[in-house]
ROSE-4610 file (N, C-alpha, C; in Angstrom, 1 decimal, always signed):
// ROSE-4610
residu = [M/M/M/S/S/S/T/T/T/A/A/A/T/T/T/F/F/F/V/V/V/V/V/V/A/A/A/A/A/A/T/T/T/S/S/S/S/S/S/D/D/D/V/V/V/L/L/L/N/N/N/V/V/V/V/V/V/A/A/A/A/A/A/F/F/F/V/V/V/G/G/G/G/G/G/L/L/L/I/I/I/I/I/I/V/V/V/G/G/G/A/A/A/L/L/L/V/V/V/W/W/W/A/A/A/V/V/V/R/R/R/M/M/M/G/G/G/M/M/M/G/G/G/Q/Q/Q/M/M/M/D/D/D/R/R/R/E/E/E/A/A/A/P/P/P/R/R/R/P/P/P/R/R/R/A/A/A/E/E/E/E/E/E/Q/Q/Q/P/P/P/H/H/H/I/I/I/P/P/P/D/D/D/G/G/G/G/G/G/P/P/P/V/V/V/W/W/W/E/E/E/S/S/S/R/R/R/E/E/E/I/I/I/R/R/R/E/E/E/P/P/P/D/D/D/E/E/E/V/V/V/P/P/P/L/L/L/A/A/A/Q/Q/Q/N/N/N/G/G/G/D/D/D/R/R/R/L/L/L/T/T/T/P/P/P/Y/Y/Y/E/E/E/V/V/V/H/H/H/T/T/T/T/T/T/S/S/S/T/T/T/R/R/R/T/T/T/G/G/G/K/K/K/D/D/D/Q/Q/Q/H/H/H/R/R/R/R/R/R/R/R/R/W/W/W/L/L/L/P/P/P/G/G/G/S/S/S/S/S/S/G/G/G/S/S/S/F/F/F/G/G/G/S/S/S/G/G/G/G/G/G/T/T/T/G/G/G/R/R/R/F/F/F]
num = [1/1/1/2/2/2/3/3/3/4/4/4/5/5/5/6/6/6/7/7/7/8/8/8/9/9/9/10/10/10/11/11/11/12/12/12/13/13/13/14/14/14/15/15/15/16/16/16/17/17/17/18/18/18/19/19/19/20/20/20/21/21/21/22/22/22/23/23/23/24/24/24/25/25/25/26/26/26/27/27/27/28/28/28/29/29/29/30/30/30/31/31/31/32/32/32/33/33/33/34/34/34/35/35/35/36/36/36/37/37/37/38/38/38/39/39/39/40/40/40/41/41/41/42/42/42/43/43/43/44/44/44/45/45/45/46/46/46/47/47/47/48/48/48/49/49/49/50/50/50/51/51/51/52/52/52/53/53/53/54/54/54/55/55/55/56/56/56/57/57/57/58/58/58/59/59/59/60/60/60/61/61/61/62/62/62/63/63/63/64/64/64/65/65/65/66/66/66/67/67/67/68/68/68/69/69/69/70/70/70/71/71/71/72/72/72/73/73/73/74/74/74/75/75/75/76/76/76/77/77/77/78/78/78/79/79/79/80/80/80/81/81/81/82/82/82/83/83/83/84/84/84/85/85/85/86/86/86/87/87/87/88/88/88/89/89/89/90/90/90/91/91/91/92/92/92/93/93/93/94/94/94/95/95/95/96/96/96/97/97/97/98/98/98/99/99/99/100/100/100/101/101/101/102/102/102/103/103/103/104/104/104/105/105/105/106/106/106/107/107/107/108/108/108/109/109/109/110/110/110/111/111/111/112/112/112/113/113/113/114/114/114/115/115/115/116/116/116/117/117/117/118/118/118/119/119/119/120/120/120/121/121/121/122/122/122]
x = [+0.8/+0.2/+0.5/+1.0/+1.1/+0.5/+1.6/+1.0/+0.1/-0.3/-1.9/-2.9/-2.3/-3.4/-4.3/-2.9/-3.2/-3.8/-3.3/-4.2/-5.6/-6.3/-7.2/-7.9/-7.8/-8.6/-9.2/-7.3/-7.5/-8.8/-8.9/-9.1/-11.1/-10.9/-12.9/-12.7/-12.1/-12.5/-12.9/-12.0/-12.6/-13.7/-14.0/-15.5/-16.5/-15.8/-17.2/-17.5/-16.2/-16.8/-17.6/-17.7/-18.2/-20.0/-19.8/-21.0/-21.8/-21.2/-22.1/-22.1/-21.2/-22.2/-22.6/-22.6/-23.9/-25.5/-25.2/-26.4/-27.0/-26.0/-25.9/-27.2/-26.6/-27.1/-28.5/-28.8/-29.7/-31.6/-31.2/-31.8/-31.6/-30.6/-31.0/-32.0/-31.7/-32.5/-33.4/-34.4/-35.7/-36.5/-35.3/-35.9/-36.8/-35.2/-36.1/-37.2/-37.0/-38.2/-40.1/-39.0/-40.9/-41.0/-40.0/-41.4/-41.3/-40.6/-40.9/-43.1/-42.8/-44.3/-45.2/-44.9/-45.4/-45.8/-45.1/-45.8/-46.7/-46.5/-47.0/-48.6/-49.1/-50.3/-50.5/-49.6/-50.3/-50.7/-50.0/-50.9/-52.3/-52.4/-53.2/-54.5/-54.5/-55.0/-55.8/-55.0/-55.0/-56.5/-56.4/-57.9/-56.4/-58.1/-57.3/-57.0/-55.7/-55.3/-56.8/-56.8/-57.6/-57.2/-58.0/-58.6/-57.9/-57.5/-57.1/-58.7/-59.8/-61.0/-61.2/-60.0/-60.7/-59.9/-58.4/-57.2/-57.9/-57.6/-57.4/-57.1/-57.7/-58.4/-58.4/-57.8/-58.7/-59.5/-59.9/-61.2/-62.1/-62.8/-63.5/-63.3/-62.8/-62.9/-61.2/-60.7/-59.0/-57.8/-57.0/-55.6/-56.1/-55.9/-56.5/-54.8/-54.7/-53.2/-53.4/-51.9/-51.8/-51.5/-52.0/-52.6/-52.0/-51.2/-50.2/-50.6/-51.5/-51.2/-49.8/-49.8/-49.4/-50.1/-49.3/-50.6/-49.2/-50.4/-50.4/-50.6/-50.0/-50.3/-51.6/-51.6/-52.8/-53.1/-52.2/-52.4/-53.5/-52.9/-53.8/-54.3/-55.1/-56.3/-55.7/-55.0/-55.6/-56.2/-55.8/-57.1/-57.9/-58.9/-60.2/-60.1/-58.9/-59.5/-58.2/-57.3/-56.6/-56.5/-57.6/-57.9/-57.6/-57.7/-56.7/-57.9/-56.6/-58.4/-58.6/-59.9/-60.3/-60.8/-60.4/-60.4/-61.5/-62.5/-63.3/-62.8/-62.4/-61.4/-60.4/-60.2/-58.8/-59.2/-58.7/-59.5/-59.3/-59.4/-59.0/-58.0/-57.2/-56.6/-55.5/-54.5/-52.8/-53.0/-53.0/-52.9/-54.4/-53.6/-55.1/-54.3/-55.4/-54.5/-54.0/-53.3/-52.4/-53.3/-52.8/-54.2/-52.7/-51.6/-50.4/-50.0/-50.7/-50.8/-49.5/-49.2/-47.3/-46.4/-45.7/-44.3/-43.1/-42.5/-41.0/-39.7/-39.4/-38.6/-37.2/-36.5/-34.2/-34.0/-33.8/-32.9/-31.4/-31.0/-28.9/-28.5/-27.3/-27.3/-27.2/-29.1/-29.5/-28.7/-29.0/-28.8/-29.2/-28.6/-28.0/-28.7/-28.4/-29.3/-28.3/-26.7/-25.8/-25.0/-24.8/-23.8/-24.9/-24.4/-25.1/-25.7/-26.4/-26.1/-25.7/-24.7/-23.6/-23.8/-22.8/-23.0/-23.1/-21.9/-22.2/-21.2/-20.2/-19.0/-18.1/-16.9/-15.8/-15.2]
y = [-1.4/+0.1/+1.0/+2.7/+3.9/+4.3/+5.5/+6.6/+7.2/+7.4/+8.0/+7.2/+6.3/+4.5/+4.6/+5.0/+5.1/+7.3/+8.0/+9.4/+9.3/+8.5/+8.6/+7.6/+6.6/+5.7/+7.1/+7.1/+7.8/+9.2/+9.2/+10.8/+10.1/+9.3/+8.4/+8.4/+7.3/+7.2/+7.6/+9.3/+10.3/+11.4/+11.0/+11.6/+9.7/+8.8/+8.4/+8.6/+8.6/+9.1/+10.8/+11.2/+12.5/+12.4/+11.6/+11.8/+10.5/+9.8/+9.0/+9.7/+10.3/+11.6/+12.2/+13.0/+13.5/+13.4/+11.9/+11.5/+11.2/+10.3/+10.1/+10.9/+12.5/+13.5/+13.7/+13.9/+13.7/+12.3/+11.3/+10.1/+11.1/+11.3/+11.4/+12.9/+13.8/+14.9/+14.5/+14.2/+13.1/+13.1/+12.1/+10.7/+11.9/+13.3/+14.2/+15.0/+15.0/+15.9/+15.2/+14.3/+13.4/+13.3/+13.1/+13.1/+13.9/+14.8/+16.3/+16.4/+16.1/+16.5/+15.6/+14.4/+13.2/+13.9/+14.7/+14.5/+15.6/+16.4/+18.0/+17.6/+16.4/+15.9/+15.2/+14.5/+14.0/+15.0/+16.4/+17.3/+17.9/+18.3/+18.0/+17.3/+16.4/+14.9/+15.2/+15.6/+15.8/+16.4/+16.4/+17.5/+19.2/+20.2/+21.0/+21.8/+22.7/+22.9/+23.2/+23.7/+24.2/+25.8/+26.6/+27.9/+28.5/+29.9/+30.5/+30.9/+31.0/+30.0/+29.1/+28.1/+26.3/+26.4/+26.9/+26.7/+27.0/+26.0/+25.9/+27.7/+28.2/+29.1/+29.2/+30.3/+30.6/+29.7/+29.3/+29.3/+30.7/+31.1/+32.4/+32.5/+31.4/+32.0/+32.2/+32.1/+32.8/+30.9/+31.2/+30.0/+28.9/+28.1/+26.9/+26.6/+27.2/+27.3/+25.4/+24.7/+24.0/+23.5/+23.1/+22.8/+21.0/+22.1/+20.8/+21.5/+19.3/+19.2/+17.4/+17.6/+16.9/+15.5/+14.1/+13.1/+12.2/+11.1/+10.1/+9.0/+7.8/+6.8/+6.2/+5.6/+4.2/+3.0/+2.5/+0.9/+0.6/-0.7/-2.0/-2.8/-3.4/-4.0/-4.9/-5.9/-7.5/-8.0/-9.2/-10.1/-10.7/-10.9/-11.8/-13.4/-14.1/-15.8/-16.2/-15.4/-16.2/-16.3/-15.3/-15.0/-14.3/-14.6/-13.0/-11.9/-10.8/-9.8/-9.8/-9.1/-8.5/-7.3/-7.0/-5.8/-4.8/-5.1/-4.1/-4.1/-4.7/-5.2/-3.8/-2.9/-2.2/-1.4/+0.1/+1.2/+1.6/+2.5/+2.7/+3.7/+4.6/+5.1/+4.2/+5.4/+4.8/+5.9/+7.1/+7.7/+8.8/+9.6/+10.1/+11.2/+12.2/+13.7/+13.7/+14.5/+14.9/+15.1/+14.9/+15.5/+17.3/+16.8/+17.9/+18.5/+19.5/+20.3/+20.8/+21.5/+21.7/+21.0/+22.4/+22.0/+21.6/+20.6/+19.8/+20.4/+21.5/+21.5/+21.7/+21.6/+21.3/+21.6/+20.9/+22.1/+21.5/+22.6/+22.2/+21.5/+21.3/+19.8/+19.0/+18.3/+17.8/+16.6/+16.0/+15.0/+15.6/+16.1/+16.8/+16.5/+16.2/+16.2/+14.7/+14.7/+14.4/+13.4/+11.6/+11.1/+10.6/+10.7/+9.5/+10.2/+11.0/+12.4/+12.1/+12.7/+13.4/+14.9/+15.6/+17.1/+17.8/+17.0/+18.5/+19.6/+19.3/+19.6/+19.9/+21.1/+20.3/+20.9]
z = [+0.0/+0.0/-0.3/-1.2/-1.1/+0.0/+0.6/+1.4/+1.2/-0.3/-0.5/+0.2/+0.6/+0.1/+1.9/+2.8/+4.2/+4.5/+3.8/+3.6/+3.7/+2.1/+1.7/+3.1/+3.5/+4.7/+6.2/+5.9/+7.6/+7.2/+6.2/+5.2/+5.4/+5.0/+4.8/+6.0/+7.5/+8.1/+9.5/+8.9/+10.2/+9.5/+8.2/+8.1/+8.0/+7.7/+8.8/+10.2/+11.4/+12.5/+12.8/+11.8/+11.5/+11.5/+10.3/+9.9/+10.9/+11.7/+12.4/+14.4/+14.2/+15.3/+15.1/+13.6/+13.3/+13.3/+12.9/+12.8/+14.3/+15.0/+16.4/+16.9/+16.7/+17.6/+17.2/+15.4/+15.6/+15.3/+16.3/+16.6/+17.3/+18.6/+19.8/+20.2/+19.4/+19.8/+19.2/+18.3/+18.2/+18.7/+19.2/+20.3/+21.9/+21.8/+23.4/+22.4/+21.5/+20.7/+20.8/+20.8/+20.8/+22.5/+22.9/+24.8/+25.4/+24.7/+25.5/+24.1/+23.1/+22.2/+23.4/+23.7/+24.4/+25.7/+26.6/+27.6/+27.7/+26.6/+26.2/+26.7/+25.7/+25.8/+26.3/+27.4/+28.5/+29.5/+29.5/+30.5/+29.9/+28.6/+27.8/+28.2/+28.3/+28.5/+30.0/+31.0/+32.6/+32.9/+33.9/+34.8/+34.7/+34.8/+34.3/+36.7/+36.4/+37.7/+38.5/+39.8/+40.2/+40.1/+40.0/+39.5/+41.6/+41.2/+42.6/+43.5/+43.6/+44.3/+44.7/+43.7/+44.8/+45.2/+46.0/+45.9/+47.9/+48.9/+50.2/+50.6/+51.8/+52.2/+54.1/+54.7/+56.4/+56.5/+57.6/+58.4/+58.8/+58.6/+58.8/+60.4/+60.9/+63.0/+62.9/+62.1/+61.6/+61.8/+61.6/+61.7/+62.9/+62.3/+63.8/+64.5/+65.6/+66.5/+67.2/+67.2/+68.2/+69.5/+70.0/+71.7/+72.7/+73.3/+73.5/+75.6/+75.6/+76.5/+77.5/+78.4/+78.5/+79.3/+78.5/+78.5/+79.0/+79.5/+80.6/+80.0/+80.5/+79.7/+80.2/+79.7/+79.9/+79.7/+81.1/+81.4/+80.8/+80.1/+80.2/+80.9/+80.5/+82.2/+82.4/+83.4/+83.1/+82.7/+82.6/+82.3/+83.9/+83.2/+84.5/+84.1/+85.2/+85.0/+84.1/+83.7/+82.8/+81.4/+80.8/+79.9/+79.1/+78.3/+77.0/+76.9/+76.8/+76.2/+75.2/+75.4/+73.3/+73.8/+72.1/+71.7/+72.3/+72.5/+72.9/+74.4/+75.3/+76.2/+76.7/+75.5/+75.6/+75.0/+75.9/+75.3/+74.7/+73.5/+71.8/+71.8/+72.8/+73.1/+74.4/+74.1/+74.6/+76.2/+75.8/+76.9/+76.2/+77.8/+78.6/+78.9/+79.1/+79.4/+81.4/+81.2/+82.9/+83.9/+84.9/+85.7/+85.7/+85.6/+86.3/+84.6/+85.0/+82.7/+82.7/+83.9/+84.8/+83.6/+83.3/+82.2/+83.3/+83.1/+83.8/+83.4/+83.6/+82.7/+83.7/+82.2/+82.5/+83.6/+84.4/+85.5/+85.4/+85.7/+85.7/+86.5/+86.1/+86.8/+87.0/+86.9/+86.7/+85.3/+84.7/+83.8/+83.3/+81.5/+80.2/+79.0/+78.1/+76.4/+77.1/+76.5/+76.6/+77.5/+77.3/+78.4/+78.9/+80.4/+81.4/+82.3/+82.3/+83.3/+84.0/+84.0/+85.2/+84.6/+85.4/+85.7/+84.8/+84.3/+81.4/+82.6/+83.7/+84.8/+84.3/+84.3/+84.8/+86.1]
């Protein structure tokens, strides 16, 4: 083979690579355009979005605030005569409102949020 044959082979290979990359890019762009058009068609078939007057709004009495209360555990009653408890014998809620609603605060020097409950001081 002569040098001219190598030059022609190298040039034709470069051209084929560029053409293949261009065709591959066109296929990818075509797939993306098809996917966007299909998504837009799907959105057109969906129910319309709610209008501004259909959106949720604050009740007439004003906003609803959270309520805080201290709850106490409601113990499960013991079974009678060794029989198992049935669902109607167990209370509907596992806690009840506590008698003392005073919130206990953390005291310095007692247990802290880290570790074994030591003083937390050096």
